[in-house]
C-alpha positions as CSV (number, residue, x, y, z in Angstrom):
1,M,114.2,76.7,-69.1
2,I,111.1,77.1,-71.4
3,T,110.2,80.7,-72.0
4,R,106.7,82.0,-71.6
5,L,106.4,82.4,-75.4
6,K,107.5,78.8,-76.0
7,Q,105.0,77.6,-73.4
8,L,102.2,79.4,-75.2
9,W,103.4,78.1,-78.5
10,L,103.2,74.6,-77.3
11,I,99.7,75.1,-76.0
12,A,98.8,76.7,-79.3
13,S,100.2,73.7,-81.2
14,L,98.1,71.3,-79.1
15,F,94.9,73.2,-79.8
16,A,95.7,73.6,-83.4
17,G,96.1,70.0,-84.2
18,T,96.1,69.5,-88.0
19,T,93.9,72.5,-88.6
20,S,95.5,75.6,-89.9
21,W,94.6,79.0,-88.3
22,A,95.3,80.9,-91.5
23,V,92.3,82.0,-93.4
24,A,92.4,80.8,-97.0
25,N,92.4,83.5,-99.6
26,D,88.8,82.7,-100.7
27,N,87.4,82.6,-97.1
28,Y,86.8,85.1,-94.4
29,P,87.2,84.8,-90.6
30,Q,84.5,82.8,-88.8
31,R,85.9,83.1,-85.3
32,I,86.9,86.6,-84.3
33,I,88.3,87.8,-81.0
34,A,87.8,91.6,-80.6
35,L,89.9,93.1,-77.8
36,S,88.1,96.4,-77.4
37,P,84.5,97.5,-76.8
38,H,84.6,99.8,-79.9
39,A,85.7,97.0,-82.2
40,V,82.9,94.8,-81.0
41,E,80.4,97.5,-81.6
42,M,81.6,98.2,-85.1
43,L,81.7,94.5,-86.0
44,Y,78.1,94.3,-85.1
45,A,77.3,97.4,-87.1
46,I,78.8,95.9,-90.3
47,G,77.1,92.5,-89.8
48,A,80.0,90.5,-88.4
49,G,79.0,90.5,-84.7
50,D,77.9,86.9,-84.8
51,K,81.4,85.8,-85.6
52,I,82.9,87.2,-82.3
53,V,83.8,84.5,-79.9
54,A,85.5,86.6,-77.2
55,T,86.2,90.1,-76.1
56,I,87.3,92.2,-73.0
57,S,85.3,93.8,-70.3
58,H,82.9,96.7,-71.0
59,A,82.0,95.4,-74.5
60,D,78.3,96.0,-73.8
61,Y,76.8,97.3,-77.1
62,P,74.6,96.1,-78.7
63,E,72.7,94.0,-76.2
64,A,73.9,90.8,-77.9
65,A,77.5,91.7,-77.1
66,K,76.9,91.2,-73.4
67,A,76.7,87.4,-74.0
68,I,80.2,87.3,-75.6
69,E,82.8,85.5,-73.5
70,V,85.2,87.9,-71.7
71,I,88.9,86.9,-71.6
72,G,90.4,90.1,-70.1
73,D,90.3,93.8,-69.4
74,Y,92.5,96.8,-69.5
75,R,95.1,95.0,-67.3
76,G,95.6,92.3,-69.9
77,I,94.0,89.1,-71.4
78,T,94.4,85.4,-70.7
79,L,96.5,84.2,-73.6
80,E,95.8,80.6,-72.9
81,K,92.1,81.2,-73.3
82,L,92.6,83.1,-76.5
83,I,94.6,80.2,-77.9
84,S,92.0,77.6,-76.9
85,L,89.3,79.6,-78.8
86,K,91.2,79.1,-82.1
87,P,90.4,82.5,-83.6
88,D,91.1,83.1,-87.2
89,L,91.2,86.9,-86.6
90,V,92.2,88.9,-83.6
91,V,91.2,92.5,-83.6
92,T,93.6,94.3,-81.3
93,W,93.5,97.7,-79.7
94,P,97.1,99.2,-79.6
95,S,96.3,102.0,-77.2
96,G,94.2,99.8,-74.9
97,N,95.8,96.4,-74.9
98,K,99.2,95.5,-73.5
99,F,101.9,95.9,-76.2
100,N,103.7,92.7,-75.2
101,Q,100.6,90.6,-75.4
102,I,99.8,91.9,-78.9
103,E,103.3,91.0,-79.9
104,Q,102.9,87.5,-78.4
105,I,99.6,87.0,-80.3
106,K,101.4,87.9,-83.6
107,K,104.3,85.6,-82.8
108,L,102.0,82.7,-82.1
109,G,100.8,83.0,-85.7
110,F,97.4,84.4,-85.4
111,K,96.0,86.8,-88.0
112,V,95.9,90.3,-86.3
113,L,94.2,93.5,-87.3
114,A,94.7,96.7,-85.3
115,S,91.7,98.9,-84.6
116,D,92.5,102.1,-82.8
117,P,90.7,105.2,-84.3
118,T,91.9,108.4,-82.6
119,T,90.0,110.9,-84.7
120,L,86.4,111.1,-86.0
121,D,87.6,110.6,-89.6
122,E,89.4,107.5,-88.6
123,I,86.2,105.9,-87.4
124,A,85.0,105.6,-91.0
125,S,88.3,104.2,-92.2
126,D,88.4,101.7,-89.4
127,I,84.9,100.5,-90.3
128,R,86.0,100.0,-93.9
129,S,89.1,98.1,-92.7
130,L,87.0,95.8,-90.6
131,G,84.6,95.3,-93.5
132,K,87.5,94.3,-95.9
133,A,88.9,91.9,-93.3
134,T,85.6,90.1,-92.6
135,G,84.1,90.1,-96.1
136,N,81.4,92.6,-95.1
137,Q,82.6,95.4,-97.4
138,T,79.2,96.4,-98.8
139,Q,77.6,96.9,-95.4
140,A,80.8,98.5,-94.0
141,E,80.9,101.0,-96.9
142,Q,77.2,101.9,-96.2
143,V,77.8,102.4,-92.5
144,A,81.0,104.4,-93.1
145,N,79.4,106.6,-95.8
146,R,76.4,107.4,-93.6
147,F,78.7,108.3,-90.7
148,E,80.8,110.6,-92.8
149,Q,77.7,112.3,-94.2
150,D,76.2,112.8,-90.7
151,L,79.5,114.1,-89.3
152,A,79.9,116.6,-92.2
153,K,76.4,117.8,-91.6
154,I,76.9,118.5,-87.9
155,T,80.3,120.1,-88.5
156,A,78.9,122.4,-91.2
157,Q,76.0,123.4,-89.0
158,Y,78.1,124.4,-86.0
159,Q,81.8,124.8,-86.6
160,W,81.9,128.3,-88.0
161,R,79.4,129.9,-85.6
162,K,80.4,132.4,-82.9
163,P,83.2,130.8,-80.8
164,V,82.4,129.8,-77.3
165,K,84.9,129.1,-74.5
166,V,84.5,125.6,-73.2
167,F,85.9,123.8,-70.1
168,Y,85.7,120.0,-70.2
169,Q,85.9,118.6,-66.7
170,L,87.2,115.1,-67.2
171,W,87.6,114.4,-63.5
172,S,86.9,116.3,-60.3
173,K,89.3,115.0,-57.6
174,P,91.9,115.9,-58.8
175,L,90.4,118.4,-61.2
176,M,91.4,117.3,-64.7
177,T,90.6,118.4,-68.2
178,I,91.7,117.8,-71.8
179,S,94.2,119.4,-74.2
180,G,93.9,119.9,-77.9
181,D,95.6,116.5,-78.3
182,S,92.7,114.7,-76.7
183,W,90.1,112.7,-78.6
184,I,87.4,114.7,-77.0
185,S,88.7,118.1,-78.0
186,Q,87.8,117.6,-81.6
187,F,84.1,117.5,-80.6
188,I,84.4,120.9,-79.1
189,S,86.1,122.4,-82.1
190,R,83.7,120.9,-84.6
191,C,80.9,122.4,-82.6
192,G,82.4,125.8,-82.8
193,G,83.8,125.8,-79.3
194,I,87.2,126.7,-78.0
195,N,88.8,124.3,-75.6
196,V,90.2,126.7,-73.0
197,F,93.1,124.3,-72.2
198,K,93.8,123.2,-75.8
199,N,97.5,124.4,-75.4
200,A,98.2,122.4,-72.3
201,D,101.4,120.3,-72.4
202,S,99.8,116.9,-71.6
203,P,96.6,115.4,-73.1
204,Y,94.9,115.2,-69.7
205,P,96.3,117.9,-67.5
206,K,95.5,118.6,-63.8
207,V,94.3,122.1,-63.3
208,S,93.3,124.3,-60.3
209,T,90.0,126.1,-59.8
210,E,91.9,129.3,-60.2
211,N,93.2,128.1,-63.6
212,V,89.6,127.5,-64.7
213,L,88.4,130.9,-63.4
214,L,91.1,132.7,-65.4
215,T,89.8,131.1,-68.7
216,G,86.4,132.8,-68.5
217,A,84.8,129.6,-69.7
218,E,81.3,130.1,-71.0
219,V,80.3,126.4,-70.9
220,I,81.4,123.6,-68.6
221,L,80.9,120.1,-69.8
222,V,81.0,117.4,-67.1
223,P,80.7,113.9,-68.7
224,E,78.1,111.7,-66.9
225,D,79.0,108.1,-66.2
226,K,78.3,105.8,-63.3
227,N,82.1,105.3,-63.1
228,T,82.7,109.0,-62.6
229,R,80.4,109.9,-59.7
230,G,83.2,112.0,-58.3
231,H,82.0,114.8,-60.5
232,E,79.0,115.3,-58.3
233,L,81.3,116.2,-55.4
234,Y,82.6,119.3,-57.2
235,D,80.3,122.3,-56.7
236,W,80.8,125.0,-59.3
237,Q,78.0,127.1,-57.8
238,H,80.5,128.7,-55.5
239,W,82.1,130.4,-58.5
240,Q,79.4,132.7,-59.9
241,L,82.0,135.0,-61.5
242,L,82.6,132.3,-64.1
243,P,80.2,132.9,-67.1
244,A,79.3,129.2,-67.4
245,V,78.2,129.2,-63.8
246,K,76.5,132.6,-63.7
247,N,74.5,131.8,-66.9
248,D,73.8,128.2,-65.9
249,H,75.6,126.6,-68.8
250,I,76.9,123.4,-67.1
251,Y,76.0,120.3,-69.0
252,H,76.5,116.6,-68.7
253,P,77.1,114.7,-72.0
254,D,76.9,110.9,-72.1
255,A,80.6,109.9,-71.3
256,K,80.1,106.2,-72.0
257,V,79.2,106.9,-75.7
258,L,81.2,110.1,-76.2
259,H,84.5,108.5,-75.1
260,R,84.1,105.5,-77.3
261,P,85.1,105.8,-81.0
262,T,82.1,104.3,-82.8
263,T,79.4,105.7,-85.1
264,R,77.1,106.2,-82.0
265,V,79.4,109.0,-80.9
266,L,77.5,111.4,-83.2
267,T,74.5,111.4,-80.8
268,P,76.4,112.9,-77.8
269,M,78.4,115.1,-80.2
270,K,75.2,116.7,-81.4
271,E,74.2,117.2,-77.8
272,V,77.6,118.9,-77.1
273,C,77.0,121.2,-80.1
274,E,73.5,122.1,-78.8
275,F,74.9,122.8,-75.3
276,I,77.5,125.1,-76.8
277,E,74.8,126.7,-79.0
278,K,72.8,127.7,-75.9
279,A,75.7,129.8,-74.7
280,R,75.9,131.9,-77.9
């Protein structure tokens, strides 16, 4: 019985014909499949966006990205479709794509580059990596340098100011937050805030209202996104003893951008810093 991988390999062989998928040493990819919204955005930022032939759902920036063919989502991709598009580079997302599918793509012989920044500093290194892989090193270096300079400026402006206790409400039903291991927590610390649940055991712990009240949080951040309307159902005004509520320091950063590791993240990060600053 032919295995799934053998079936895909046969399909790949039919589409390949006599043309090699491997990129010659003196050439760069002309057909890129980017399997994450952030990779699509960064490829456009370094001037390689016009080479993208497919992506996954929610890759919606810049505007031109909305026209790219979608071949999957967080549940997985259609491998047969990927094969038929004959990419000479597949930019994978290890923490967002299915591990077994990434492995199948590699075994089928496609050139693969992982893009999975988990810290602010890694955004710049990821941009440089994409620039090297696509032949857009000069523009990538410019974008990365500018990002690093702007990040350093924001950090220097806010990080060492009077500490402010911050509660980040990731979800409302159930009530969830972030620990110090979360991608989002670094924004709070660089803004001079203290994530009140930074020592939680899991990255995204469930908490009770009582847990939050005991922290004495001075700022509550509730990310705003059309996909998280449940936040609107949680009314903090019942808890006036919490400093953040009493002093009206409940804010709504742009979740769609803040949760995506690209250069645009500095805009909502600056907003978070300004929100925290108001509580000092």
